[in-house]
KOLDO-584467 format. One record per atom (N, C-alpha, C): residue number from 1; residue in one letter; x, y, z. Coordinates in Angstrom, 2 decimals. Example, Ala and Ser with C-alpha at 12.3 -4.5 7.8 and 13.67 -1.06 7.14 Angstrom:
// residues 2
{1 'A' {13.19 -5.69 7.80}}
{1 'A' {12.30 -4.50 7.80}}
{1 'A' {13.20 -3.30 7.80}}
{2 'S' {12.85 -2.25 7.08}}
{2 'S' {13.67 -1.06 7.14}}
{2 'S' {12.90 0.03 7.87}}
END
This chain:
// residues 136
{1 'M' {0.45 12.17 8.25}}
{1 'M' {-0.53 12.05 7.77}}
{1 'M' {-1.67 12.99 7.96}}
{2 'D' {-2.30 13.44 6.33}}
{2 'D' {-3.52 13.94 6.44}}
{2 'D' {-4.71 12.84 6.50}}
{3 'L' {-5.21 12.96 7.63}}
{3 'L' {-6.39 12.54 8.21}}
{3 'L' {-7.71 12.27 7.25}}
{4 'D' {-7.75 13.72 6.83}}
{4 'D' {-8.68 13.76 5.84}}
{4 'D' {-8.17 12.98 4.61}}
{5 'R' {-7.50 12.50 4.28}}
{5 'R' {-7.00 11.83 3.17}}
{5 'R' {-6.86 10.21 3.23}}
{6 'R' {-6.82 9.83 4.39}}
{6 'R' {-6.91 8.58 4.71}}
{6 'R' {-8.17 7.90 4.20}}
{7 'V' {-7.47 6.65 3.59}}
{7 'V' {-8.91 5.93 3.02}}
{7 'V' {-8.56 4.81 3.62}}
{8 'V' {-9.34 3.90 4.48}}
{8 'V' {-9.49 2.75 4.88}}
{8 'V' {-10.18 1.56 4.35}}
{9 'V' {-9.37 1.10 3.82}}
{9 'V' {-10.04 -0.24 3.05}}
{9 'V' {-10.01 -1.35 3.83}}
{10 'R' {-11.54 -1.89 4.13}}
{10 'R' {-12.21 -2.71 4.94}}
{10 'R' {-12.88 -3.96 4.48}}
{11 'E' {-12.38 -4.85 4.26}}
{11 'E' {-12.55 -6.40 3.54}}
{11 'E' {-12.69 -7.68 4.39}}
{12 'R' {-13.52 -8.51 4.11}}
{12 'R' {-13.90 -9.76 5.33}}
{12 'R' {-12.66 -10.69 4.51}}
{13 'V' {-12.15 -11.56 5.38}}
{13 'V' {-11.26 -12.79 4.62}}
{13 'V' {-11.99 -13.82 4.02}}
{14 'R' {-11.75 -14.19 2.98}}
{14 'R' {-12.49 -15.12 2.24}}
{14 'R' {-12.00 -16.33 2.39}}
{15 'W' {-12.50 -17.30 1.68}}
{15 'W' {-11.94 -18.61 1.66}}
{15 'W' {-10.80 -18.85 0.87}}
{16 'S' {-10.54 -17.89 -0.36}}
{16 'S' {-9.20 -18.32 -0.75}}
{16 'S' {-8.29 -17.70 -0.04}}
{17 'D' {-8.53 -16.53 0.95}}
{17 'D' {-7.21 -16.23 1.82}}
{17 'D' {-6.75 -17.13 2.71}}
{18 'V' {-7.35 -17.76 3.06}}
{18 'V' {-7.21 -18.65 4.49}}
{18 'V' {-6.49 -20.00 3.75}}
{19 'D' {-5.74 -20.93 5.14}}
{19 'D' {-5.24 -22.27 4.81}}
{19 'D' {-5.84 -23.54 4.91}}
{20 'R' {-5.97 -24.62 5.56}}
{20 'R' {-6.70 -25.38 5.92}}
{20 'R' {-7.11 -25.50 7.33}}
{21 'A' {-6.63 -24.45 8.03}}
{21 'A' {-7.31 -24.15 9.43}}
{21 'A' {-7.67 -23.07 9.80}}
{22 'Q' {-8.32 -22.41 8.46}}
{22 'Q' {-9.26 -21.38 8.20}}
{22 'Q' {-8.30 -20.37 8.74}}
{23 'I' {-6.58 -19.91 8.50}}
{23 'I' {-6.41 -19.08 9.10}}
{23 'I' {-5.89 -18.47 7.73}}
{24 'V' {-5.72 -17.15 8.10}}
{24 'V' {-5.32 -16.22 6.63}}
{24 'V' {-3.30 -16.36 6.28}}
{25 'Y' {-3.68 -16.84 5.19}}
{25 'Y' {-2.27 -17.39 4.77}}
{25 'Y' {-1.19 -16.45 4.66}}
{26 'F' {0.16 -16.38 5.10}}
{26 'F' {0.77 -15.02 5.14}}
{26 'F' {0.90 -14.19 4.18}}
{27 'G' {1.10 -14.67 2.81}}
{27 'G' {0.98 -13.65 1.93}}
{27 'G' {-0.32 -13.12 1.11}}
{28 'K' {-1.47 -13.44 1.61}}
{28 'K' {-2.72 -13.03 1.44}}
{28 'K' {-2.64 -11.55 1.78}}
{29 'Y' {-1.83 -11.00 3.01}}
{29 'Y' {-2.09 -10.09 3.42}}
{29 'Y' {-1.77 -8.71 2.26}}
{30 'L' {-1.11 -9.37 1.44}}
{30 'L' {-0.94 -8.21 0.19}}
{30 'L' {-1.84 -8.13 -0.43}}
{31 'R' {-2.80 -8.59 -0.45}}
{31 'R' {-3.93 -7.77 -1.08}}
{31 'R' {-4.69 -6.74 -0.44}}
{32 'W' {-4.55 -6.71 0.90}}
{32 'W' {-5.37 -5.76 1.33}}
{32 'W' {-4.20 -4.59 1.37}}
{33 'V' {-2.89 -4.85 1.36}}
{33 'V' {-2.20 -3.68 1.18}}
{33 'V' {-2.12 -3.23 -0.46}}
{34 'E' {-2.38 -4.31 -1.17}}
{34 'E' {-2.56 -3.29 -2.66}}
{34 'E' {-3.32 -2.90 -2.84}}
{35 'A' {-4.85 -2.88 -2.46}}
{35 'A' {-6.13 -1.92 -2.06}}
{35 'A' {-5.50 -0.88 -1.45}}
{36 'A' {-4.92 -0.82 -0.54}}
{36 'A' {-4.70 0.63 0.10}}
{36 'A' {-3.74 1.36 -0.51}}
{37 'E' {-2.76 0.85 -1.29}}
{37 'E' {-1.56 1.63 -1.51}}
{37 'E' {-2.74 1.98 -2.95}}
{38 'A' {-3.26 1.41 -3.64}}
{38 'A' {-4.33 2.34 -4.75}}
{38 'A' {-5.30 3.09 -4.33}}
{39 'E' {-5.60 3.29 -2.99}}
{39 'E' {-6.76 4.27 -3.08}}
{39 'E' {-5.95 5.04 -2.30}}
{40 'F' {-4.57 5.25 -1.92}}
{40 'F' {-3.64 6.06 -1.11}}
{40 'F' {-3.39 7.17 -2.29}}
{41 'F' {-3.33 6.22 -3.58}}
{41 'F' {-2.87 7.50 -4.45}}
{41 'F' {-4.07 7.93 -5.13}}
{42 'R' {-5.22 7.06 -5.44}}
{42 'R' {-6.36 7.76 -5.69}}
{42 'R' {-6.95 9.09 -5.08}}
{43 'A' {-6.68 8.70 -3.71}}
{43 'A' {-7.10 9.96 -2.76}}
{43 'A' {-6.05 11.00 -3.13}}
{44 'H' {-4.69 10.87 -3.60}}
{44 'H' {-4.21 12.50 -3.93}}
{44 'H' {-4.03 12.33 -5.32}}
{45 'G' {-5.20 12.11 -6.25}}
{45 'G' {-5.15 12.46 -7.30}}
{45 'G' {-4.77 11.30 -8.48}}
{46 'F' {-4.06 10.18 -8.25}}
{46 'F' {-3.47 9.42 -9.14}}
{46 'F' {-3.52 8.07 -9.37}}
{47 'T' {-4.44 7.76 -10.29}}
{47 'T' {-4.73 6.14 -10.49}}
{47 'T' {-3.44 5.45 -11.18}}
{48 'Y' {-3.31 4.32 -11.31}}
{48 'Y' {-2.20 3.79 -11.62}}
{48 'Y' {-2.18 4.05 -13.18}}
{49 'D' {-3.62 4.06 -13.52}}
{49 'D' {-3.37 4.86 -15.23}}
{49 'D' {-2.56 6.15 -15.46}}
{50 'A' {-2.72 7.24 -14.50}}
{50 'A' {-2.24 8.30 -14.45}}
{50 'A' {-0.74 8.38 -14.03}}
{51 'L' {-0.14 7.51 -13.31}}
{51 'L' {1.19 7.24 -12.76}}
{51 'L' {1.80 6.69 -14.31}}
{52 'T' {1.51 5.97 -14.77}}
{52 'T' {1.93 5.48 -16.12}}
{52 'T' {1.64 5.94 -16.98}}
{53 'G' {0.94 6.68 -17.46}}
{53 'G' {0.18 7.22 -18.67}}
{53 'G' {0.57 8.69 -18.72}}
{54 'R' {-0.12 9.31 -17.70}}
{54 'R' {0.66 10.91 -17.75}}
{54 'R' {1.61 11.27 -17.10}}
{55 'L' {2.11 10.53 -16.24}}
{55 'L' {3.98 10.46 -15.62}}
{55 'L' {4.50 9.66 -16.17}}
{56 'G' {4.45 8.49 -17.09}}
{56 'G' {5.39 7.78 -17.22}}
{56 'G' {6.23 6.87 -16.73}}
{57 'I' {5.65 6.55 -15.56}}
{57 'I' {6.16 5.67 -14.35}}
{57 'I' {5.67 4.48 -13.98}}
{58 'F' {6.67 3.85 -13.42}}
{58 'F' {6.35 2.80 -12.94}}
{58 'F' {6.43 2.38 -11.36}}
{59 'M' {5.55 2.27 -10.78}}
{59 'M' {6.05 2.17 -9.03}}
{59 'M' {6.65 0.60 -8.53}}
{60 'A' {7.96 0.68 -8.66}}
{60 'A' {8.23 -0.76 -8.27}}
{60 'A' {8.48 -1.11 -7.14}}
{61 'R' {7.81 -2.17 -6.54}}
{61 'R' {7.92 -2.92 -4.78}}
{61 'R' {9.44 -3.40 -4.86}}
{62 'V' {10.68 -2.35 -4.13}}
{62 'V' {11.64 -2.76 -3.88}}
{62 'V' {12.19 -3.30 -2.61}}
{63 'H' {11.06 -3.03 -1.93}}
{63 'H' {11.58 -3.60 -0.04}}
{63 'H' {10.14 -4.04 0.28}}
{64 'L' {10.11 -5.15 1.33}}
{64 'L' {8.98 -5.46 1.82}}
{64 'L' {9.25 -5.91 3.14}}
{65 'T' {8.71 -5.49 4.26}}
{65 'T' {8.94 -6.77 5.55}}
{65 'T' {6.95 -6.04 6.28}}
{66 'M' {7.39 -7.91 6.88}}
{66 'M' {5.91 -8.09 7.51}}
{66 'M' {6.20 -8.63 8.57}}
{67 'D' {5.49 -7.97 9.80}}
{67 'D' {5.80 -8.44 10.96}}
{67 'D' {4.15 -8.67 11.29}}
{68 'Y' {4.34 -10.16 11.87}}
{68 'Y' {2.88 -10.59 12.52}}
{68 'Y' {2.72 -10.47 13.78}}
{69 'R' {1.17 -9.99 14.00}}
{69 'R' {1.38 -9.83 15.64}}
{69 'R' {-0.02 -10.68 16.24}}
{70 'K' {-1.12 -10.95 15.04}}
{70 'K' {-2.17 -11.90 15.56}}
{70 'K' {-2.67 -12.58 14.41}}
{71 'M' {-3.48 -13.35 14.52}}
{71 'M' {-3.47 -14.74 13.58}}
{71 'M' {-5.29 -13.56 13.39}}
{72 'A' {-5.24 -13.86 11.43}}
{72 'A' {-6.41 -13.18 11.26}}
{72 'A' {-7.15 -14.82 10.60}}
{73 'R' {-8.48 -14.90 10.67}}
{73 'R' {-9.39 -16.22 10.25}}
{73 'R' {-10.58 -15.58 9.33}}
{74 'L' {-10.75 -16.62 8.86}}
{74 'L' {-11.91 -16.77 7.71}}
{74 'L' {-13.32 -16.00 8.51}}
{75 'D' {-13.89 -14.57 7.82}}
{75 'D' {-14.67 -14.01 7.56}}
{75 'D' {-14.40 -12.83 8.63}}
{76 'D' {-13.17 -12.86 9.26}}
{76 'D' {-12.84 -11.74 10.03}}
{76 'D' {-13.13 -10.53 8.83}}
{77 'E' {-13.15 -9.26 9.32}}
{77 'E' {-13.25 -8.21 8.74}}
{77 'E' {-11.86 -7.22 9.09}}
{78 'L' {-10.97 -7.25 8.22}}
{78 'L' {-9.96 -6.46 8.37}}
{78 'L' {-9.73 -5.22 7.64}}
{79 'S' {-8.97 -4.17 8.25}}
{79 'S' {-9.06 -2.74 7.49}}
{79 'S' {-7.56 -2.44 7.52}}
{80 'C' {-7.43 -1.64 6.48}}
{80 'C' {-5.60 -1.70 6.12}}
{80 'C' {-5.52 -0.07 5.64}}
{81 'W' {-4.71 1.00 6.03}}
{81 'W' {-4.98 1.94 5.04}}
{81 'W' {-2.93 2.37 5.21}}
{82 'A' {-3.04 3.20 4.16}}
{82 'A' {-1.18 3.36 4.02}}
{82 'A' {-0.98 4.73 4.80}}
{83 'E' {-0.10 4.34 5.11}}
{83 'E' {1.01 5.90 6.19}}
{83 'E' {2.21 6.53 5.14}}
{84 'L' {2.40 7.54 4.66}}
{84 'L' {3.46 7.78 3.98}}
{84 'L' {4.34 8.37 4.72}}
{85 'H' {5.67 7.58 4.97}}
{85 'H' {6.69 8.28 5.89}}
{85 'H' {7.59 9.27 5.19}}
{86 'K' {7.77 8.72 4.12}}
{86 'K' {9.28 9.40 3.60}}
{86 'K' {8.97 9.42 1.87}}
{87 'V' {9.49 10.75 1.19}}
{87 'V' {9.44 10.98 -0.48}}
{87 'V' {10.70 11.09 -0.54}}
{88 'G' {11.36 10.10 -0.89}}
{88 'G' {12.91 10.11 -1.49}}
{88 'G' {13.07 10.62 -2.37}}
{89 'A' {14.43 10.87 -2.68}}
{89 'A' {14.59 11.30 -4.24}}
{89 'A' {13.96 10.74 -5.41}}
{90 'S' {14.21 9.22 -5.39}}
{90 'S' {12.98 8.44 -6.16}}
{90 'S' {12.31 7.27 -5.91}}
{91 'S' {12.08 7.54 -4.20}}
{91 'S' {11.30 6.43 -3.53}}
{91 'S' {10.58 6.86 -2.42}}
{92 'L' {9.02 5.85 -2.42}}
{92 'L' {8.24 6.17 -1.72}}
{92 'L' {8.50 5.27 -0.43}}
{93 'H' {8.47 5.66 0.93}}
{93 'H' {8.45 4.49 2.19}}
{93 'H' {7.16 4.69 2.62}}
{94 'F' {6.44 3.54 2.94}}
{94 'F' {5.17 3.62 3.69}}
{94 'F' {5.39 2.35 4.52}}
{95 'T' {3.99 2.88 5.51}}
{95 'T' {3.88 1.69 6.16}}
{95 'T' {2.28 1.28 6.11}}
{96 'F' {2.06 0.26 6.28}}
{96 'F' {0.38 -0.28 6.16}}
{96 'F' {0.04 -1.36 7.17}}
{97 'P' {-0.72 -0.65 7.97}}
{97 'P' {-1.49 -1.19 9.63}}
{97 'P' {-2.26 -2.27 9.17}}
{98 'I' {-2.26 -3.26 9.59}}
{98 'I' {-3.54 -3.85 9.24}}
{98 'I' {-4.51 -4.31 10.41}}
{99 'E' {-5.29 -4.24 10.35}}
{99 'E' {-6.35 -4.15 11.71}}
{99 'E' {-7.53 -5.03 11.89}}
{100 'R' {-8.00 -5.63 12.63}}
{100 'R' {-9.47 -6.42 13.43}}
{100 'R' {-9.62 -5.76 14.66}}
{101 'D' {-11.03 -5.11 14.14}}
{101 'D' {-11.62 -4.46 15.52}}
{101 'D' {-10.58 -3.37 16.63}}
{102 'G' {-9.87 -2.87 15.55}}
{102 'G' {-8.52 -1.57 16.06}}
{102 'G' {-7.66 -2.63 16.75}}
{103 'E' {-7.52 -3.78 16.76}}
{103 'E' {-6.28 -4.55 17.09}}
{103 'E' {-5.38 -4.83 16.17}}
{104 'R' {-3.94 -4.67 16.02}}
{104 'R' {-3.25 -4.97 15.17}}
{104 'R' {-3.05 -6.25 14.64}}
{105 'V' {-2.99 -6.70 13.51}}
{105 'V' {-2.80 -8.15 13.18}}
{105 'V' {-1.56 -8.11 12.41}}
{106 'V' {-1.44 -7.29 11.39}}
{106 'V' {0.11 -6.94 10.45}}
{106 'V' {0.27 -6.12 10.59}}
{107 'D' {1.83 -5.39 10.67}}
{107 'D' {2.49 -4.37 10.36}}
{107 'D' {3.14 -4.75 8.95}}
{108 'V' {3.06 -3.43 7.97}}
{108 'V' {3.93 -4.01 6.75}}
{108 'V' {4.40 -2.96 6.58}}
{109 'K' {6.05 -2.98 5.79}}
{109 'K' {6.69 -1.99 5.45}}
{109 'K' {6.89 -1.95 3.99}}
{110 'L' {6.91 -1.06 3.20}}
{110 'L' {6.99 -1.19 1.49}}
{110 'L' {7.59 -0.17 1.23}}
{111 'V' {8.48 -0.18 0.44}}
{111 'V' {9.36 0.93 -0.32}}
{111 'V' {9.04 0.98 -2.03}}
{112 'L' {8.50 1.88 -2.62}}
{112 'L' {8.27 1.83 -4.09}}
{112 'L' {9.27 2.51 -4.53}}
{113 'A' {10.02 2.04 -5.51}}
{113 'A' {10.74 2.81 -6.32}}
{113 'A' {10.39 3.43 -7.77}}
{114 'C' {10.42 4.61 -7.80}}
{114 'C' {10.26 5.22 -9.19}}
{114 'C' {11.28 4.91 -10.15}}
{115 'L' {10.94 4.16 -11.40}}
{115 'L' {11.41 3.95 -12.71}}
{115 'L' {10.56 4.65 -14.14}}
{116 'D' {11.26 4.74 -15.07}}
{116 'D' {11.38 5.12 -16.22}}
{116 'D' {10.56 4.12 -16.60}}
{117 'R' {8.66 3.92 -17.27}}
{117 'R' {8.30 3.38 -17.85}}
{117 'R' {8.57 2.88 -19.13}}
{118 'A' {9.87 3.83 -20.00}}
{118 'A' {10.86 3.63 -20.97}}
{118 'A' {11.78 2.46 -21.06}}
{119 'T' {12.38 2.97 -19.87}}
{119 'T' {13.64 2.54 -19.80}}
{119 'T' {13.70 1.70 -19.12}}
{120 'M' {12.99 1.63 -17.78}}
{120 'M' {12.96 0.86 -16.61}}
{120 'M' {14.01 1.36 -15.44}}
{121 'K' {14.68 2.06 -15.79}}
{121 'K' {15.59 2.71 -14.97}}
{121 'K' {15.02 3.51 -13.70}}
{122 'P' {15.68 3.86 -12.57}}
{122 'P' {15.64 4.59 -11.29}}
{122 'P' {15.16 5.66 -12.17}}
{123 'L' {13.97 6.96 -11.49}}
{123 'L' {13.91 7.88 -11.90}}
{123 'L' {13.66 9.17 -10.44}}
{124 'R' {13.92 10.08 -10.78}}
{124 'R' {13.31 11.19 -9.54}}
{124 'R' {11.89 11.31 -9.57}}
{125 'V' {11.38 11.10 -8.32}}
{125 'V' {9.86 11.26 -8.33}}
{125 'V' {9.51 12.38 -9.14}}
{126 'P' {8.53 12.25 -9.64}}
{126 'P' {7.67 13.33 -10.72}}
{126 'P' {8.07 14.65 -9.82}}
{127 'A' {8.17 15.76 -10.16}}
{127 'A' {7.16 16.98 -9.53}}
{127 'A' {6.02 17.10 -9.09}}
{128 'E' {4.88 16.57 -10.04}}
{128 'E' {3.88 16.64 -9.88}}
{128 'E' {3.04 15.70 -8.82}}
{129 'L' {3.92 14.83 -8.90}}
{129 'L' {3.53 13.57 -7.84}}
{129 'L' {3.98 13.99 -6.14}}
{130 'R' {5.37 14.48 -6.07}}
{130 'R' {5.81 15.15 -5.32}}
{130 'R' {4.93 16.05 -4.49}}
{131 'S' {4.71 16.99 -5.46}}
{131 'S' {3.78 18.30 -4.84}}
{131 'S' {2.53 17.68 -4.39}}
{132 'A' {2.05 16.77 -4.81}}
{132 'A' {0.68 16.63 -4.51}}
{132 'A' {0.92 15.62 -3.00}}
{133 'L' {1.93 14.62 -3.08}}
{133 'L' {2.16 13.75 -2.04}}
{133 'L' {2.47 14.86 -1.04}}
{134 'E' {3.47 15.63 -0.84}}
{134 'E' {3.83 16.94 0.08}}
{134 'E' {2.69 17.78 0.76}}
{135 'R' {1.44 17.55 -0.23}}
{135 'R' {0.55 18.68 0.71}}
{135 'R' {-0.50 17.51 1.56}}
{136 'R' {0.08 16.74 1.79}}
{136 'R' {-0.62 15.61 2.69}}
{136 'R' {-0.76 15.96 3.63}}
END
């Protein structure tokens, strides 16, 4: 991974992220993942508008796993970033570490599939995107 392009998203846990015990509700971690994914693409020259408009693709989330290591609580500052591990023919394979003070809280694995915006059918990763990602 090109550490010069790593964008770490840091944000505190909000009331809307926690349950009655003030522990982060499991599904809320995806908020950090979504932000880190957007910043990853932006750091490689692609906003979501560019993906859909210029390249004519949607990136569908087709596989997600989350391994919970520690609890996070209200007002904890969590850090998350995207690590691209594989550019397949029509997919991108990521991990998203989520940490608190350098200690792993959650490990997230996510696979995105490239879809043609008009037909919603699988499409090869466009050459322009592949080239930008392979320069990482």
